[in-house]
N, C-alpha and C positions, 0 to 999 in steps of 0.2 A: 028198916035196914039199919044195922048198927054202923057206927063210924068206921070200925075196923073192916066190915064187909064192904062198905062204900069205897074205902081206900084201896082194898084189894081189887075190886072191880075196876076202879079208876086206873090202877097200875096195869091191869091186864089190857085194858083198852089202849093205854099209852104204848105198851109193848107191841100189841098187834098193829097199831098205826106205824110204828117204826118198821115192822115187817113189810107193811104195804109200801112204805117209802123205799125200801130196798128193791122191791119189784119195780117201782117207778124208775129208780136209778138205772136198773138193768135195762128196762125198756128204752130209756133215754139213750143209754150207751149203745145199745144194739141199733136203734134208729139212726143215731148220728153216724155210726160206722157204715151202715147201708147207704145213707144219703151221700156220704163223702165219696163212696165208690160210684154211685149212680148219677149224681148231678153236679155240674160244675158251679154250684152256688157258693156264696161266701157266708151264708147264714145257716149253716147246718145245725148249729146249736139251737138257734131260735126255732127252726122248723121242727127239730126233734123234740124240743120242749113243748111246742104247741101241740104236737101229735100226742105226746104223753099226757098233757093236760086234758085234751079232748077225751082220751080213753077213760081217764079217771074222773071226769066231770069237774075239773078244776079250771077256773079261768083267772089268769093273772090280770088284775084290773089296772096295772100300771099302764100309762098312756102308750108307751112305745110297744108294749106287748099286745095291747088291744089293736093298735094300728097294724102291726105285723100280721096278726091273725086275720084282720079284714082284707089286707092286701094279698095274702097267701092262702085264703080259704080253699081255693081250688086244689092247690098242691096238698094241703092238709087232708082234705077229703079223699083225694086220690090215694094217698099213702094209707089212710085209714081203711079204705076199701081193699087194698092189697095186703094189709097186715096179716090176715089169716093165711094167705098163700106164702107170704115172705117169711113169716116166723111161726109156722104151725105148732111146733112143740112148745114154744113160749106162751101160746094162748092158754095153756093149762095154768101157768103161773098167773097170768092176767086174770083168768077166771077165779082162781082162789083169792087173789088180792081184792078183786071187785066184790066178791061175796062177803069177805071179811070186812071190807070197808062199809058195805051196806049194813051189816050186823052192828058194827061199832056206831055208825051214824044213828041207827034205830035206838040203841041203848042211850044215846045222847039226845033223843027226841027229834032227830032229823029223818027225813025221807029222801034217800038217794037212790031209790029203786030205778029211776030213769037211766042211771048209768048202766045198769044191768040190761035194760031194754035196748039201749043204744048199742051195747056190746053184742047183743043177740042179733040185731039188725046188721051189724058189721061182720057177723059170723066169726067173731073172736071169742064168744062165750061158748065154752065146751059144756053144753047142758047136761050130758050124761055123767059128768064128773061130780062126785059127791062133795058136799061142803066139808072142808077139813075141820077137825077139832083144832082149837087154838094151839095145842102143843105140836100137832102135826104140821100146821101152817108155819109155826116158828122154826121147826126143823127143816122144812123145805126151803124157807127163806135163808136160813143160816147156810145151808149147802149152796144155794144159788149165789149168795153173797161171797162165799169163799171161792166158788168157781170163777166169778168175775172180779176177783181181787178187791172187793168192797168191804169185806169183813175178814179180819185176821183171826183164824181159829185159835182157841185157847191152847196153850202149850203147858204140859206138866213140867214143873220145876222140882229140883231136888230140895231137901230140907236145908242144905247148906246155902243154896241160892236164896231160899225163903228167909233164912236168918240174916243174910247179908243185906237184904232189902229192908228188913224190919229194924236193923240196928245201925 
């Protein structure tokens, strides 16, 4: 593999990982909103973050997050079990992101297939959904980010505006 090919592949993986992060942010945002309505807890952010981390197979190893996870594992598991019923349409986005994450990890020599297995067990993996091409995934993510005000869509500017920026 030439250096140029390696750099392009590396840029693609980095872009796809940014897309995965957008899906994670939206899941966090949706979970936090649901938890705020549902439970009179003061740690909505921590719980939403823990749920998001569980879905994507990430564990924050900082002491306070490890302790929070251990203390709230029952709530986390309950929310994970209800995720497919509570956010059925969003499971498609989770499915796409988990599959792309697994492909990216594989390209980097890691095996994260257990996250797909866990998602299937939790019934949040939409198995009949086809794996999206990278461009399709990025389009889906861009639209999702815009919908949740996480990404500002590009705006066409006039040549006059362009010249004023450049000079």
